[in-house]
Each structure stands twice: as structure tokens, then as C-alpha cells.
C-alpha positions as CSV (number, residue, x, y, z in Angstrom):
1,X,0.0,0.0,0.0
2,X,2.8,2.4,1.0
3,X,4.7,1.5,-2.2
4,X,1.7,2.2,-4.3
5,X,1.2,5.6,-2.7
6,X,4.8,6.4,-3.4
7,X,4.3,5.5,-7.0
8,X,1.2,7.7,-7.3
9,X,3.0,10.7,-5.6
10,X,6.0,10.3,-8.0
11,X,3.7,10.2,-11.0
12,X,1.7,13.2,-9.8
13,X,5.0,15.1,-9.3
14,X,6.1,14.3,-12.8
15,X,2.8,15.4,-14.3
16,X,2.8,18.7,-12.3
17,X,6.4,19.4,-13.4
18,X,5.2,20.2,-16.9
19,X,4.8,23.9,-17.5
20,X,1.4,23.7,-19.3
21,X,0.0,21.7,-16.4
22,X,1.3,24.2,-13.9
23,X,-0.2,27.1,-15.8
24,X,-3.6,25.3,-15.9
25,X,-3.3,24.7,-12.2
26,X,-2.4,28.3,-11.4
27,X,-5.3,29.5,-13.6
28,X,-7.8,27.3,-11.8
29,X,-6.6,28.5,-8.4
30,X,-6.8,32.1,-9.5
31,X,-10.4,31.6,-10.8
32,X,-11.4,29.8,-7.7
33,X,-10.1,32.5,-5.4
34,X,-11.5,35.2,-7.5
35,X,-14.9,33.6,-7.5
36,X,-15.0,32.9,-3.8
37,X,-13.4,36.2,-2.5
38,X,-13.7,38.9,-5.1
39,X,-17.0,38.1,-6.8
40,X,-19.2,38.8,-3.8
41,X,-17.5,42.2,-3.3
42,X,-17.9,43.2,-6.9
43,X,-21.5,41.9,-6.9
44,X,-22.2,44.1,-3.8
45,X,-21.0,47.2,-5.8
46,X,-23.1,46.1,-8.8
47,X,-26.2,45.5,-6.7
48,X,-25.8,49.0,-5.0
49,X,-25.5,50.7,-8.4
50,X,-28.4,48.7,-10.0
51,X,-30.8,49.5,-7.1
52,X,-29.6,53.1,-6.6
53,X,-32.7,55.0,-7.8
54,X,-35.4,52.3,-7.9
55,X,-36.1,48.6,-8.1
56,X,-35.0,47.2,-11.5
57,X,-37.9,44.9,-11.4
58,X,-40.9,47.0,-10.1
59,X,-39.5,50.4,-10.9
60,X,-40.7,51.4,-7.4
61,X,-38.4,54.3,-6.1
62,X,-39.3,53.4,-2.5
63,X,-37.3,50.2,-3.0
64,X,-34.2,52.0,-4.2
65,X,-31.1,53.0,-2.3
66,X,-31.7,56.7,-2.4
67,X,-35.2,56.5,-0.8
68,X,-34.4,53.9,1.8
69,X,-31.1,55.5,2.8
70,X,-31.7,59.2,2.6
71,X,-35.5,59.8,2.6
72,X,-37.3,57.1,4.4
73,X,-38.8,57.6,7.8
74,X,-36.3,55.0,9.2
75,X,-33.6,57.8,9.3
76,X,-31.1,55.3,8.0
77,X,-28.6,58.0,6.9
78,X,-28.6,59.6,10.4
79,X,-28.2,56.3,12.1
80,X,-25.5,55.3,9.6
81,X,-23.4,58.5,10.4
82,X,-23.7,57.9,14.1
83,X,-22.8,54.2,13.7
84,X,-19.9,55.1,11.4
85,X,-18.5,57.5,14.0
86,X,-18.8,54.9,16.7
87,X,-17.1,52.2,14.5
88,X,-14.1,54.4,13.6
89,X,-13.8,55.7,17.2
90,X,-13.9,52.1,18.6
91,X,-11.4,50.8,16.0
92,X,-9.0,53.7,16.5
93,X,-9.1,53.3,20.3
94,X,-8.7,49.6,20.1
95,X,-5.7,49.9,17.8
96,X,-3.9,52.4,20.1
97,X,-4.5,50.1,23.1
98,X,-3.4,47.0,21.1
99,X,-0.1,48.7,20.2
100,X,0.5,49.8,23.8
101,X,-0.1,46.3,25.0
102,X,0.9,44.1,22.1
103,X,4.4,45.6,21.4
104,X,5.7,45.0,25.0
105,X,4.1,41.6,25.2
106,X,5.4,40.5,21.8
107,X,8.9,41.8,22.8
108,X,8.8,39.9,26.1
109,X,7.7,36.7,24.5
110,X,10.5,36.8,21.9
111,X,13.3,37.8,24.3
112,X,12.5,36.2,27.6
113,X,13.3,32.5,27.8
114,X,11.6,31.7,31.2
115,X,9.4,29.0,32.5
116,X,5.7,29.5,31.4
117,X,6.5,31.6,28.3
118,X,5.2,28.8,26.1
119,X,2.0,28.9,28.1
120,X,1.7,32.6,27.5
121,X,2.3,32.1,23.8
122,X,-0.5,29.6,23.7
123,X,-2.9,31.8,25.6
124,X,-2.4,34.7,23.2
125,X,-3.9,32.4,20.4
126,X,-7.1,31.7,22.3
127,X,-8.9,34.9,21.3
128,X,-8.1,34.0,17.6
129,X,-9.8,30.6,17.8
130,X,-12.7,31.2,20.1
131,X,-15.9,32.5,18.3
132,X,-16.2,36.2,18.9
133,X,-19.8,36.1,20.1
134,X,-18.7,33.6,22.8
135,X,-15.8,35.7,23.8
136,X,-17.9,38.8,23.8
137,X,-20.4,37.1,26.2
138,X,-17.5,36.1,28.5
139,X,-16.3,39.7,28.6
140,X,-19.8,40.9,29.3
141,X,-20.4,38.3,32.0
142,X,-17.3,39.3,33.9
143,X,-17.1,43.0,33.4
144,X,-20.6,44.2,32.5
145,X,-23.2,42.0,34.2
146,X,-24.5,42.0,37.7
147,X,-23.4,38.3,38.0
148,X,-19.8,39.4,37.5
149,X,-17.8,42.4,38.6
150,X,-20.1,44.9,36.9
151,X,-17.4,47.5,36.4
152,X,-18.2,48.6,32.8
153,X,-21.7,49.0,31.7
154,X,-22.7,47.8,28.2
155,X,-21.9,50.5,25.7
156,X,-18.9,52.2,24.1
157,X,-16.3,51.3,26.7
158,X,-17.3,47.7,27.0
159,X,-17.2,47.4,23.2
160,X,-13.6,48.8,23.2
161,X,-12.6,46.4,26.0
162,X,-14.2,43.4,24.1
163,X,-12.6,44.3,20.8
164,X,-9.2,44.8,22.5
165,X,-9.4,41.2,23.9
166,X,-9.8,39.6,20.4
167,X,-7.7,42.0,18.4
168,X,-4.6,42.3,20.6
169,X,-3.2,38.9,19.5
170,X,-2.8,40.3,16.0
171,X,-0.3,42.9,17.2
172,X,1.4,40.5,19.6
173,X,1.9,37.8,16.9
174,X,3.1,40.2,14.3
175,X,5.7,41.8,16.7
176,X,6.7,38.4,18.0
177,X,7.3,37.1,14.5
178,X,9.3,40.2,13.5
179,X,11.5,39.8,16.5
180,X,12.3,36.2,15.9
181,X,14.4,37.1,12.8
182,X,15.9,40.1,14.5
183,X,19.7,40.4,14.9
184,X,20.3,41.2,18.7
185,X,23.9,42.2,18.0
186,X,22.6,45.5,16.7
187,X,21.2,46.4,20.1
188,X,24.4,45.2,21.7
189,X,26.4,47.5,19.4
190,X,24.1,50.5,20.3
191,X,24.7,49.8,24.0
192,X,28.5,49.6,23.6
193,X,28.3,53.0,21.9
194,X,26.6,54.4,25.0
195,X,22.9,54.2,24.2
196,X,20.6,53.5,27.1
197,X,17.8,50.8,26.8
198,X,15.1,53.3,25.9
199,X,17.1,55.0,23.2
200,X,18.3,51.6,21.9
201,X,14.7,50.5,21.5
202,X,13.4,53.7,19.9
203,X,16.4,54.1,17.5
204,X,17.4,50.6,16.7
205,X,14.7,48.0,17.6
206,X,11.5,49.9,16.7
207,X,12.5,51.0,13.2
208,X,13.3,47.4,12.3
209,X,10.1,45.9,13.8
210,X,7.9,48.7,12.4
211,X,6.6,46.5,9.5
212,X,5.3,44.0,12.0
213,X,3.8,46.7,14.2
214,X,2.0,48.3,11.2
215,X,0.8,44.9,10.0
216,X,-0.6,44.2,13.4
217,X,-2.3,47.6,13.5
218,X,-3.9,47.0,10.1
219,X,-5.3,43.6,11.2
220,X,-6.5,45.0,14.5
221,X,-8.1,48.1,13.1
222,X,-10.0,46.3,10.2
223,X,-11.0,43.4,12.5
224,X,-12.5,45.8,15.0
225,X,-14.2,47.9,12.3
226,X,-15.9,44.8,10.9
227,X,-16.8,43.0,14.1
228,X,-20.5,42.1,14.6
229,X,-21.0,39.0,16.9
230,X,-19.2,40.3,20.0
231,X,-20.5,43.8,19.5
232,X,-24.1,42.6,19.5
233,X,-23.6,41.1,23.0
234,X,-22.0,44.1,24.7
235,X,-23.2,47.2,22.7
236,X,-26.0,48.4,24.9
237,X,-27.5,51.5,23.3
238,X,-24.5,52.0,21.0
239,X,-24.6,50.9,17.4
240,X,-21.8,50.3,15.0
241,X,-22.0,50.0,11.2
242,X,-21.9,46.1,11.1
243,X,-24.7,46.0,13.6
244,X,-26.7,48.6,11.6
245,X,-26.3,46.4,8.5
246,X,-27.7,43.4,10.4
247,X,-30.7,45.6,11.5
248,X,-31.3,46.7,7.9
249,X,-31.2,43.2,6.6
250,X,-33.7,42.1,9.3
251,X,-36.0,45.0,8.2
252,X,-35.7,43.8,4.6
253,X,-34.1,47.1,3.6
254,X,-31.5,45.3,1.4
255,X,-30.6,48.3,-0.9
256,X,-29.8,50.4,2.2
257,X,-27.9,47.6,3.7
258,X,-25.9,47.1,0.5
259,X,-25.0,50.8,0.3
260,X,-23.9,50.8,4.0
261,X,-21.8,47.7,3.4
262,X,-20.2,49.3,0.3
263,X,-19.2,52.4,2.3
264,X,-17.8,50.3,5.1
265,X,-15.7,48.2,2.6
266,X,-14.4,51.4,0.9
267,X,-13.4,52.9,4.3
268,X,-11.6,49.7,5.3
269,X,-9.8,49.8,1.9
270,X,-8.8,53.4,2.4
271,X,-7.4,52.9,5.9
272,X,-5.5,49.8,4.7
273,X,-3.9,51.9,1.9
274,X,-2.9,54.5,4.5
275,X,-1.4,51.9,6.8
276,X,0.5,50.3,3.8
277,X,1.8,53.8,2.9
278,X,3.1,54.3,6.3
279,X,4.8,50.9,6.2
280,X,6.7,51.9,3.1
281,X,8.1,54.9,4.9
282,X,9.5,53.0,7.9
283,X,13.1,53.3,6.9
């Protein structure tokens, strides 16, 4: 059986070594990825454009984006602006907190070889694998409910706390990975030349690990901006754009939901470009 598998693997390797076969394989992978990832995004843009003024089927203007978003009695545009401000405020605050916590923790995990460091390394992965709604409920139960400590009421601050819990590992992992390939002798040379630890970190270490820091910031910001499940649990009276989109879908205001989702995607794309631009200016 093992010999037969080896023969099959060898034959498959020979077939895949031919250039035409590789080109066909790459093309199929590109088409599959495009269909699964990019097609829904482009269809959302197309749907928003097609339904902008009225329904393309009934020609009823009350079913179009313009009426539902700007003129309906549901005040979608006002709610959207408030939700967008909340979303950006939360994502920005969470990113700043993540950087303040994630950079030192990532540095500590990469440099300190002490007992329990592997446990800490494993624990930082837990928020990445636990469903966000379950994690949000755990945070609410401890910090925001009368059955726990009840120190933070549901609302803006509890949303920020919850988002920080599941986004901080992105910064920690990015900084940790950057430091694993870091040449420590550069810091030793700086200290020999008279630099104190703080100056060594700001002038030698930080410029080198900035790509990892910025990558973690991008992941944390966009992850917080698009979070829905955990926010629903801890939001209280506050609404963010993802939650508003869910509300619009439940009200069957699909054109308005599509337009809100389009704007959120464009904002995420713009912020990603800004972060990427900052990454290119690290040196």
C-alpha cells in the first residue's frame, strides 16, 4: 500500500512538473479564489449601483437605495453616520490600546526564555480561535453584568474592551514574528556606543520591527471595524455599522444595507492603503 502511494505521488509530481499543467493549475486556483473572495465584493457594488434609484424589477423608487437610505422615515442616513463615527472611534481606540499592550508583550515573548513563556504564547492564540460572540459574552459576563464584577456598563467602553481582547493577539503575533528574525547584535552595538535601553529601543529596535507593528495595527483596526458578533452582546445603546447592516437586513431594507456595506468596505480599503503607505516609509 505504501509502495503504491509512493508511485502515485511520484507520477503526480512528474505530471505537475510540466509547464502547461502548472499554468492550468495556477489559472484554476486564481479563478477559484476570484470567484470565492472577489466576486461577492464586486457583486455588492453592482447591486448597489443597480438598485440606486429604484427597483430594477418593479421600478418602485421606495425600493431603491436613495429613498431607503436618505429619505425614508427610518432615518437610515442619520443612524449610519452615528454608527460610522462609533465604529471608527472604537477601531482607533482599540488599535492604540493594542499597540500599547501588544508591542511590549510580543517583545517579552520573543526575548525572555523563562518558564511559562510557552503557556503565555498559547494563551495569546485563544482569542483568535474562540468565536467572537462567545468571547464577547464572556467579557460581558465578567465586566458588564450583575453576575460578575459589573465595572463597565454595556456601551462604548465595553465594546472597546471586548474588541481589545480579540484583536490584541494580531499585534502580539506580528511583533513576535518580526523579533524572531531580529539580529540582537545591533542592540548590543548600540549599548556599547553608549545608548541607554530606551534609546536603543526607539532608534534601533523599533525602526526594524515597524513593519510588524504596522501589519498588526492594520489587522487590529480592520478586524475591530468589521466585528459584529461580539458587539451585539456588549453594545448596549451604541450601534456600529456592522450591527446597523444586520438591522437593515432584518428589516428587509436590502438596498440600504448594500450601500452601508459598500461604504464600510471602501473605508476599510482606504485605511488599509494609509497603513500600507506608512509601512513603506518606515526606513
